[in-house]
Gaussian input, Z-matrix of N, CA and C with variables (Angstrom, degrees):
# hf/3-21g

backbone

0 1
 N
 C     1     B1
 C     2     B2     1     A1
 N     3     B3     2     A2     1     D1
 C     4     B4     3     A3     2     D2
 C     5     B5     4     A4     3     D3
 N     6     B6     5     A5     4     D4
 C     7     B7     6     A6     5     D5
 C     8     B8     7     A7     6     D6
 N     9     B9     8     A8     7     D7
 C    10    B10     9     A9     8     D8
 C    11    B11    10    A10     9     D9
 N    12    B12    11    A11    10    D10
 C    13    B13    12    A12    11    D11
 C    14    B14    13    A13    12    D12
 N    15    B15    14    A14    13    D13
 C    16    B16    15    A15    14    D14
 C    17    B17    16    A16    15    D15
 N    18    B18    17    A17    16    D16
 C    19    B19    18    A18    17    D17
 C    20    B20    19    A19    18    D18
 N    21    B21    20    A20    19    D19
 C    22    B22    21    A21    20    D20
 C    23    B23    22    A22    21    D21
 N    24    B24    23    A23    22    D22
 C    25    B25    24    A24    23    D23
 C    26    B26    25    A25    24    D24
 N    27    B27    26    A26    25    D25
 C    28    B28    27    A27    26    D26
 C    29    B29    28    A28    27    D27
 N    30    B30    29    A29    28    D28
 C    31    B31    30    A30    29    D29
 C    32    B32    31    A31    30    D30
 N    33    B33    32    A32    31    D31
 C    34    B34    33    A33    32    D32
 C    35    B35    34    A34    33    D33
 N    36    B36    35    A35    34    D34
 C    37    B37    36    A36    35    D35
 C    38    B38    37    A37    36    D36
 N    39    B39    38    A38    37    D37
 C    40    B40    39    A39    38    D38
 C    41    B41    40    A40    39    D39
 N    42    B42    41    A41    40    D40
 C    43    B43    42    A42    41    D41
 C    44    B44    43    A43    42    D42
 N    45    B45    44    A44    43    D43
 C    46    B46    45    A45    44    D44
 C    47    B47    46    A46    45    D45
 N    48    B48    47    A47    46    D46
 C    49    B49    48    A48    47    D47
 C    50    B50    49    A49    48    D48
 N    51    B51    50    A50    49    D49
 C    52    B52    51    A51    50    D50
 C    53    B53    52    A52    51    D51
 N    54    B54    53    A53    52    D52
 C    55    B55    54    A54    53    D53
 C    56    B56    55    A55    54    D54
 N    57    B57    56    A56    55    D55
 C    58    B58    57    A57    56    D56
 C    59    B59    58    A58    57    D57
 N    60    B60    59    A59    58    D58
 C    61    B61    60    A60    59    D59
 C    62    B62    61    A61    60    D60
 N    63    B63    62    A62    61    D61
 C    64    B64    63    A63    62    D62
 C    65    B65    64    A64    63    D63
 N    66    B66    65    A65    64    D64
 C    67    B67    66    A66    65    D65
 C    68    B68    67    A67    66    D66
 N    69    B69    68    A68    67    D67
 C    70    B70    69    A69    68    D68
 C    71    B71    70    A70    69    D69
 N    72    B72    71    A71    70    D70
 C    73    B73    72    A72    71    D71
 C    74    B74    73    A73    72    D72
 N    75    B75    74    A74    73    D73
 C    76    B76    75    A75    74    D74
 C    77    B77    76    A76    75    D75
 N    78    B78    77    A77    76    D76
 C    79    B79    78    A78    77    D77
 C    80    B80    79    A79    78    D78
 N    81    B81    80    A80    79    D79
 C    82    B82    81    A81    80    D80
 C    83    B83    82    A82    81    D81
 N    84    B84    83    A83    82    D82
 C    85    B85    84    A84    83    D83
 C    86    B86    85    A85    84    D84
 N    87    B87    86    A86    85    D85
 C    88    B88    87    A87    86    D86
 C    89    B89    88    A88    87    D87
 N    90    B90    89    A89    88    D88
 C    91    B91    90    A90    89    D89
 C    92    B92    91    A91    90    D90
 N    93    B93    92    A92    91    D91
 C    94    B94    93    A93    92    D92
 C    95    B95    94    A94    93    D93
 N    96    B96    95    A95    94    D94
 C    97    B97    96    A96    95    D95
 C    98    B98    97    A97    96    D96
 N    99    B99    98    A98    97    D97
 C   100   B100    99    A99    98    D98
 C   101   B101   100   A100    99    D99
 N   102   B102   101   A101   100   D100
 C   103   B103   102   A102   101   D101
 C   104   B104   103   A103   102   D102
 N   105   B105   104   A104   103   D103
 C   106   B106   105   A105   104   D104
 C   107   B107   106   A106   105   D105
 N   108   B108   107   A107   106   D106
 C   109   B109   108   A108   107   D107
 C   110   B110   109   A109   108   D108
 N   111   B111   110   A110   109   D109
 C   112   B112   111   A111   110   D110
 C   113   B113   112   A112   111   D111
 N   114   B114   113   A113   112   D112
 C   115   B115   114   A114   113   D113
 C   116   B116   115   A115   114   D114
 N   117   B117   116   A116   115   D115
 C   118   B118   117   A117   116   D116
 C   119   B119   118   A118   117   D117
 N   120   B120   119   A119   118   D118
 C   121   B121   120   A120   119   D119
 C   122   B122   121   A121   120   D120
 N   123   B123   122   A122   121   D121
 C   124   B124   123   A123   122   D122
 C   125   B125   124   A124   123   D123
 N   126   B126   125   A125   124   D124
 C   127   B127   126   A126   125   D125
 C   128   B128   127   A127   126   D126
 N   129   B129   128   A128   127   D127
 C   130   B130   129   A129   128   D128
 C   131   B131   130   A130   129   D129
 N   132   B132   131   A131   130   D130
 C   133   B133   132   A132   131   D131
 C   134   B134   133   A133   132   D132
 N   135   B135   134   A134   133   D133
 C   136   B136   135   A135   134   D134
 C   137   B137   136   A136   135   D135
 N   138   B138   137   A137   136   D136
 C   139   B139   138   A138   137   D137
 C   140   B140   139   A139   138   D138
 N   141   B141   140   A140   139   D139
 C   142   B142   141   A141   140   D140
 C   143   B143   142   A142   141   D141
 N   144   B144   143   A143   142   D142
 C   145   B145   144   A144   143   D143
 C   146   B146   145   A145   144   D144
 N   147   B147   146   A146   145   D145
 C   148   B148   147   A147   146   D146
 C   149   B149   148   A148   147   D147
 N   150   B150   149   A149   148   D148
 C   151   B151   150   A150   149   D149
 C   152   B152   151   A151   150   D150
 N   153   B153   152   A152   151   D151
 C   154   B154   153   A153   152   D152
 C   155   B155   154   A154   153   D153
 N   156   B156   155   A155   154   D154
 C   157   B157   156   A156   155   D155
 C   158   B158   157   A157   156   D156
 N   159   B159   158   A158   157   D157
 C   160   B160   159   A159   158   D158
 C   161   B161   160   A160   159   D159
 N   162   B162   161   A161   160   D160
 C   163   B163   162   A162   161   D161
 C   164   B164   163   A163   162   D162
 N   165   B165   164   A164   163   D163
 C   166   B166   165   A165   164   D164
 C   167   B167   166   A166   165   D165
 N   168   B168   167   A167   166   D166
 C   169   B169   168   A168   167   D167
 C   170   B170   169   A169   168   D168
 N   171   B171   170   A170   169   D169
 C   172   B172   171   A171   170   D170
 C   173   B173   172   A172   171   D171
 N   174   B174   173   A173   172   D172
 C   175   B175   174   A174   173   D173
 C   176   B176   175   A175   174   D174
 N   177   B177   176   A176   175   D175
 C   178   B178   177   A177   176   D176
 C   179   B179   178   A178   177   D177
 N   180   B180   179   A179   178   D178
 C   181   B181   180   A180   179   D179
 C   182   B182   181   A181   180   D180
 N   183   B183   182   A182   181   D181
 C   184   B184   183   A183   182   D182
 C   185   B185   184   A184   183   D183
 N   186   B186   185   A185   184   D184
 C   187   B187   186   A186   185   D185
 C   188   B188   187   A187   186   D186
 N   189   B189   188   A188   187   D187
 C   190   B190   189   A189   188   D188
 C   191   B191   190   A190   189   D189
 N   192   B192   191   A191   190   D190
 C   193   B193   192   A192   191   D191
 C   194   B194   193   A193   192   D192
 N   195   B195   194   A194   193   D193
 C   196   B196   195   A195   194   D194
 C   197   B197   196   A196   195   D195
 N   198   B198   197   A197   196   D196
 C   199   B199   198   A198   197   D197
 C   200   B200   199   A199   198   D198
 N   201   B201   200   A200   199   D199
 C   202   B202   201   A201   200   D200
 C   203   B203   202   A202   201   D201
 N   204   B204   203   A203   202   D202
 C   205   B205   204   A204   203   D203
 C   206   B206   205   A205   204   D204
 N   207   B207   206   A206   205   D205
 C   208   B208   207   A207   206   D206
 C   209   B209   208   A208   207   D207
 N   210   B210   209   A209   208   D208
 C   211   B211   210   A210   209   D209
 C   212   B212   211   A211   210   D210
 N   213   B213   212   A212   211   D211
 C   214   B214   213   A213   212   D212
 C   215   B215   214   A214   213   D213
 N   216   B216   215   A215   214   D214
 C   217   B217   216   A216   215   D215
 C   218   B218   217   A217   216   D216
 N   219   B219   218   A218   217   D217
 C   220   B220   219   A219   218   D218
 C   221   B221   220   A220   219   D219
 N   222   B222   221   A221   220   D220
 C   223   B223   222   A222   221   D221
 C   224   B224   223   A223   222   D222
 N   225   B225   224   A224   223   D223
 C   226   B226   225   A225   224   D224
 C   227   B227   226   A226   225   D225
 N   228   B228   227   A227   226   D226
 C   229   B229   228   A228   227   D227
 C   230   B230   229   A229   228   D228
 N   231   B231   230   A230   229   D229
 C   232   B232   231   A231   230   D230
 C   233   B233   232   A232   231   D231
 N   234   B234   233   A233   232   D232
 C   235   B235   234   A234   233   D233
 C   236   B236   235   A235   234   D234
 N   237   B237   236   A236   235   D235
 C   238   B238   237   A237   236   D236
 C   239   B239   238   A238   237   D237
 N   240   B240   239   A239   238   D238
 C   241   B241   240   A240   239   D239
 C   242   B242   241   A241   240   D240
 N   243   B243   242   A242   241   D241
 C   244   B244   243   A243   242   D242
 C   245   B245   244   A244   243   D243
 N   246   B246   245   A245   244   D244
 C   247   B247   246   A246   245   D245
 C   248   B248   247   A247   246   D246
 N   249   B249   248   A248   247   D247
 C   250   B250   249   A249   248   D248
 C   251   B251   250   A250   249   D249
 N   252   B252   251   A251   250   D250
 C   253   B253   252   A252   251   D251
 C   254   B254   253   A253   252   D252

   B1=1.4276
   B2=1.5152
   B3=1.3513
   B4=1.4781
   B5=1.5137
   B6=1.2715
   B7=1.4677
   B8=1.5052
   B9=1.3530
   B10=1.4601
   B11=1.5171
   B12=1.3359
   B13=1.4487
   B14=1.5092
   B15=1.3226
   B16=1.4551
   B17=1.5328
   B18=1.3140
   B19=1.4468
   B20=1.5154
   B21=1.3212
   B22=1.4580
   B23=1.5240
   B24=1.3265
   B25=1.4666
   B26=1.4908
   B27=1.3333
   B28=1.4646
   B29=1.5142
   B30=1.3525
   B31=1.4232
   B32=1.4897
   B33=1.3179
   B34=1.4629
   B35=1.5206
   B36=1.3048
   B37=1.4795
   B38=1.5132
   B39=1.3622
   B40=1.4839
   B41=1.5412
   B42=1.3382
   B43=1.4442
   B44=1.5166
   B45=1.3606
   B46=1.4528
   B47=1.5030
   B48=1.3183
   B49=1.4650
   B50=1.5155
   B51=1.3048
   B52=1.4937
   B53=1.5229
   B54=1.3531
   B55=1.4981
   B56=1.4751
   B57=1.3368
   B58=1.4713
   B59=1.5212
   B60=1.3354
   B61=1.4527
   B62=1.5295
   B63=1.3404
   B64=1.4710
   B65=1.5226
   B66=1.3277
   B67=1.4549
   B68=1.4864
   B69=1.3263
   B70=1.4436
   B71=1.5296
   B72=1.3341
   B73=1.4790
   B74=1.5021
   B75=1.3081
   B76=1.4732
   B77=1.5540
   B78=1.2786
   B79=1.4502
   B80=1.5148
   B81=1.3175
   B82=1.4522
   B83=1.5499
   B84=1.2996
   B85=1.4720
   B86=1.4890
   B87=1.3236
   B88=1.4200
   B89=1.5290
   B90=1.3252
   B91=1.4775
   B92=1.5229
   B93=1.3147
   B94=1.4579
   B95=1.5042
   B96=1.3048
   B97=1.4540
   B98=1.5051
   B99=1.3061
   B100=1.4465
   B101=1.5062
   B102=1.3251
   B103=1.4818
   B104=1.5214
   B105=1.3359
   B106=1.4696
   B107=1.5198
   B108=1.3186
   B109=1.4700
   B110=1.5380
   B111=1.2942
   B112=1.4248
   B113=1.5248
   B114=1.3041
   B115=1.4839
   B116=1.5208
   B117=1.2973
   B118=1.4867
   B119=1.4967
   B120=1.2994
   B121=1.5043
   B122=1.5202
   B123=1.3237
   B124=1.4702
   B125=1.5541
   B126=1.3178
   B127=1.4427
   B128=1.5292
   B129=1.3590
   B130=1.4677
   B131=1.5296
   B132=1.3245
   B133=1.4583
   B134=1.5431
   B135=1.3082
   B136=1.4747
   B137=1.5522
   B138=1.3300
   B139=1.4494
   B140=1.4936
   B141=1.3134
   B142=1.4640
   B143=1.5149
   B144=1.3371
   B145=1.4597
   B146=1.5289
   B147=1.3478
   B148=1.4252
   B149=1.5287
   B150=1.3453
   B151=1.4458
   B152=1.5591
   B153=1.2918
   B154=1.4709
   B155=1.5034
   B156=1.3244
   B157=1.4667
   B158=1.5447
   B159=1.3140
   B160=1.4806
   B161=1.5304
   B162=1.3285
   B163=1.4651
   B164=1.5381
   B165=1.3159
   B166=1.4447
   B167=1.5452
   B168=1.2944
   B169=1.4606
   B170=1.5464
   B171=1.3306
   B172=1.4436
   B173=1.5233
   B174=1.3285
   B175=1.4602
   B176=1.5658
   B177=1.3040
   B178=1.4660
   B179=1.5186
   B180=1.3702
   B181=1.4515
   B182=1.5047
   B183=1.3527
   B184=1.4414
   B185=1.5145
   B186=1.3680
   B187=1.4706
   B188=1.5373
   B189=1.3253
   B190=1.4607
   B191=1.5371
   B192=1.3296
   B193=1.4688
   B194=1.5399
   B195=1.2990
   B196=1.4631
   B197=1.5348
   B198=1.3289
   B199=1.4642
   B200=1.5629
   B201=1.3403
   B202=1.4871
   B203=1.5218
   B204=1.3618
   B205=1.4795
   B206=1.5131
   B207=1.3658
   B208=1.4489
   B209=1.5112
   B210=1.3270
   B211=1.4602
   B212=1.5072
   B213=1.3362
   B214=1.4618
   B215=1.5262
   B216=1.3207
   B217=1.4655
   B218=1.5264
   B219=1.3214
   B220=1.4382
   B221=1.5197
   B222=1.3310
   B223=1.4544
   B224=1.5262
   B225=1.3228
   B226=1.4745
   B227=1.5009
   B228=1.3285
   B229=1.4573
   B230=1.5229
   B231=1.2989
   B232=1.4621
   B233=1.5429
   B234=1.3053
   B235=1.4551
   B236=1.5403
   B237=1.3422
   B238=1.4448
   B239=1.5183
   B240=1.3248
   B241=1.4747
   B242=1.5150
   B243=1.3518
   B244=1.4813
   B245=1.5096
   B246=1.3513
   B247=1.4779
   B248=1.4880
   B249=1.3187
   B250=1.4852
   B251=1.5487
   B252=1.3141
   B253=1.4734
   B254=1.4779
   A1=109.37
   A2=119.28
   A3=119.24
   A4=112.95
   A5=117.47
   A6=123.67
   A7=112.02
   A8=117.78
   A9=122.07
   A10=111.04
   A11=118.68
   A12=120.35
   A13=110.98
   A14=119.10
   A15=122.10
   A16=110.03
   A17=117.84
   A18=122.89
   A19=111.18
   A20=116.30
   A21=122.31
   A22=110.40
   A23=118.61
   A24=120.88
   A25=112.29
   A26=118.30
   A27=122.74
   A28=108.16
   A29=117.92
   A30=121.74
   A31=113.05
   A32=119.23
   A33=123.40
   A34=108.26
   A35=114.04
   A36=119.36
   A37=111.12
   A38=114.90
   A39=116.53
   A40=109.33
   A41=115.86
   A42=119.39
   A43=108.89
   A44=112.98
   A45=119.42
   A46=110.17
   A47=118.50
   A48=122.20
   A49=113.01
   A50=117.08
   A51=120.85
   A52=112.21
   A53=116.31
   A54=119.36
   A55=114.22
   A56=119.04
   A57=122.15
   A58=115.30
   A59=118.27
   A60=120.20
   A61=110.72
   A62=116.28
   A63=117.03
   A64=106.51
   A65=115.00
   A66=118.96
   A67=110.94
   A68=115.90
   A69=119.86
   A70=112.20
   A71=115.14
   A72=118.72
   A73=107.46
   A74=114.01
   A75=121.66
   A76=107.10
   A77=116.83
   A78=121.77
   A79=108.15
   A80=115.71
   A81=122.87
   A82=109.09
   A83=115.53
   A84=120.29
   A85=108.61
   A86=118.50
   A87=124.81
   A88=109.63
   A89=112.99
   A90=119.87
   A91=106.05
   A92=117.11
   A93=119.00
   A94=115.41
   A95=113.43
   A96=120.77
   A97=107.86
   A98=116.64
   A99=121.97
   A100=109.52
   A101=115.50
   A102=121.65
   A103=108.53
   A104=115.48
   A105=121.57
   A106=109.19
   A107=115.41
   A108=121.64
   A109=107.65
   A110=117.82
   A111=123.62
   A112=108.45
   A113=115.79
   A114=121.57
   A115=108.65
   A116=115.63
   A117=122.97
   A118=109.01
   A119=116.19
   A120=123.46
   A121=106.86
   A122=115.31
   A123=118.40
   A124=110.46
   A125=116.98
   A126=119.94
   A127=113.68
   A128=117.12
   A129=121.99
   A130=109.14
   A131=118.34
   A132=120.60
   A133=112.31
   A134=114.66
   A135=121.73
   A136=108.15
   A137=117.88
   A138=121.25
   A139=106.28
   A140=116.76
   A141=124.53
   A142=108.47
   A143=114.13
   A144=117.94
   A145=110.10
   A146=116.65
   A147=120.76
   A148=111.85
   A149=116.84
   A150=119.89
   A151=109.81
   A152=114.74
   A153=120.04
   A154=106.15
   A155=116.94
   A156=122.42
   A157=109.63
   A158=116.23
   A159=121.18
   A160=107.40
   A161=116.07
   A162=119.17
   A163=110.96
   A164=114.07
   A165=119.66
   A166=107.21
   A167=116.82
   A168=120.68
   A169=108.51
   A170=114.73
   A171=120.46
   A172=110.70
   A173=115.52
   A174=118.90
   A175=110.87
   A176=114.44
   A177=122.30
   A178=105.12
   A179=115.84
   A180=117.65
   A181=112.03
   A182=114.51
   A183=124.17
   A184=110.66
   A185=119.10
   A186=120.79
   A187=111.76
   A188=119.71
   A189=121.62
   A190=113.19
   A191=115.97
   A192=119.50
   A193=112.64
   A194=118.00
   A195=124.52
   A196=113.75
   A197=116.52
   A198=120.11
   A199=107.78
   A200=115.38
   A201=118.35
   A202=108.82
   A203=112.25
   A204=118.21
   A205=112.25
   A206=115.26
   A207=122.35
   A208=111.46
   A209=117.02
   A210=121.26
   A211=108.97
   A212=116.92
   A213=125.09
   A214=110.01
   A215=116.99
   A216=122.46
   A217=112.44
   A218=118.93
   A219=122.66
   A220=110.13
   A221=116.01
   A222=119.48
   A223=112.22
   A224=115.98
   A225=120.28
   A226=111.08
   A227=117.60
   A228=122.51
   A229=110.97
   A230=117.66
   A231=122.22
   A232=109.77
   A233=117.00
   A234=123.05
   A235=111.26
   A236=116.28
   A237=120.21
   A238=111.72
   A239=117.60
   A240=120.51
   A241=112.28
   A242=115.92
   A243=119.21
   A244=112.08
   A245=117.69
   A246=120.68
   A247=113.96
   A248=117.60
   A249=119.66
   A250=105.16
   A251=114.41
   A252=120.17
   A253=111.67
   D1=129.60
   D2=179.95
   D3=-56.94
   D4=145.42
   D5=-179.72
   D6=-54.93
   D7=-33.13
   D8=-177.66
   D9=-62.80
   D10=-34.21
   D11=179.45
   D12=-67.60
   D13=-34.80
   D14=174.86
   D15=-62.06
   D16=-36.93
   D17=178.40
   D18=-61.06
   D19=-34.30
   D20=-178.79
   D21=-82.63
   D22=-8.72
   D23=-179.61
   D24=82.67
   D25=20.42
   D26=-179.39
   D27=-82.74
   D28=125.71
   D29=179.99
   D30=-113.47
   D31=-17.28
   D32=173.66
   D33=-123.74
   D34=148.23
   D35=-177.57
   D36=-79.04
   D37=140.23
   D38=175.09
   D39=-73.59
   D40=157.43
   D41=-179.48
   D42=-111.41
   D43=140.61
   D44=177.22
   D45=-61.54
   D46=129.24
   D47=177.80
   D48=-68.78
   D49=-17.63
   D50=-177.94
   D51=-88.68
   D52=-47.36
   D53=-175.77
   D54=-116.40
   D55=-9.44
   D56=177.88
   D57=82.51
   D58=-0.05
   D59=-179.75
   D60=-68.67
   D61=143.09
   D62=171.97
   D63=-76.89
   D64=131.59
   D65=-178.86
   D66=-129.23
   D67=145.63
   D68=-179.49
   D69=-108.49
   D70=1.42
   D71=179.42
   D72=-160.27
   D73=161.05
   D74=173.92
   D75=-113.85
   D76=155.43
   D77=173.40
   D78=-92.89
   D79=124.79
   D80=-179.71
   D81=-95.48
   D82=107.77
   D83=178.03
   D84=-90.64
   D85=117.31
   D86=-176.48
   D87=-126.86
   D88=135.01
   D89=177.73
   D90=-102.04
   D91=137.16
   D92=179.98
   D93=-160.67
   D94=172.11
   D95=173.42
   D96=-104.87
   D97=127.66
   D98=-178.13
   D99=-117.16
   D100=133.84
   D101=-179.67
   D102=-94.46
   D103=127.18
   D104=176.59
   D105=-118.00
   D106=154.41
   D107=171.61
   D108=-101.24
   D109=127.63
   D110=178.89
   D111=-105.72
   D112=128.23
   D113=-178.93
   D114=-147.66
   D115=167.91
   D116=176.87
   D117=-99.93
   D118=132.01
   D119=174.81
   D120=-127.71
   D121=109.50
   D122=-178.63
   D123=64.61
   D124=31.87
   D125=177.17
   D126=83.51
   D127=-1.44
   D128=-177.03
   D129=-111.76
   D130=141.79
   D131=176.67
   D132=-66.57
   D133=137.11
   D134=177.32
   D135=-132.25
   D136=146.70
   D137=178.89
   D138=-119.63
   D139=143.11
   D140=173.55
   D141=-131.03
   D142=127.14
   D143=179.21
   D144=-65.80
   D145=130.06
   D146=-176.14
   D147=-106.37
   D148=-45.73
   D149=-173.11
   D150=-167.50
   D151=153.41
   D152=168.68
   D153=-92.35
   D154=115.82
   D155=-172.46
   D156=-82.61
   D157=-41.83
   D158=-176.87
   D159=-153.81
   D160=140.53
   D161=177.02
   D162=-143.27
   D163=152.44
   D164=179.95
   D165=-142.66
   D166=126.55
   D167=178.69
   D168=-70.71
   D169=135.10
   D170=178.26
   D171=-98.76
   D172=-50.85
   D173=179.62
   D174=-169.23
   D175=172.28
   D176=174.53
   D177=-120.74
   D178=128.23
   D179=-178.25
   D180=-131.25
   D181=163.40
   D182=-178.75
   D183=-69.11
   D184=129.39
   D185=179.15
   D186=-70.91
   D187=-14.66
   D188=-178.90
   D189=-90.56
   D190=-52.02
   D191=-176.91
   D192=-101.77
   D193=-9.13
   D194=179.63
   D195=62.58
   D196=24.20
   D197=178.15
   D198=-92.03
   D199=142.24
   D200=178.32
   D201=-68.92
   D202=133.87
   D203=177.45
   D204=-108.07
   D205=-43.47
   D206=-178.67
   D207=-137.00
   D208=156.27
   D209=168.56
   D210=-126.77
   D211=19.48
   D212=-178.13
   D213=-128.87
   D214=124.01
   D215=-178.48
   D216=-58.22
   D217=-43.94
   D218=-176.89
   D219=-63.34
   D220=-42.20
   D221=179.47
   D222=-68.12
   D223=-36.10
   D224=177.88
   D225=-64.02
   D226=-41.90
   D227=177.40
   D228=-66.31
   D229=-42.84
   D230=178.27
   D231=-60.02
   D232=-42.40
   D233=177.91
   D234=-59.46
   D235=-47.61
   D236=179.31
   D237=-65.85
   D238=-29.99
   D239=176.71
   D240=-76.67
   D241=-12.16
   D242=-178.32
   D243=90.66
   D244=7.78
   D245=179.83
   D246=-85.14
   D247=-18.56
   D248=-176.92
   D249=-133.22
   D250=124.58
   D251=-179.14
   D252=-116.88

């Protein structure tokens, strides 16, 4: 169980409402613009991640069945705390 769930006082794992699996985390799907630096190394192009310029959360989904459970951060946190089933 991730350390963060212990901080929330969670002692039992929440269950995915779609597949019923006990899950200790949600996958956060975020869409964004990422800035990279392009340079030549030995005559070949190389990219280095520089910064996330803009991001937008799309949804939170189950890591077992990959079904969307939430699209709201507060509801996702409440679910992990065991407050929302």
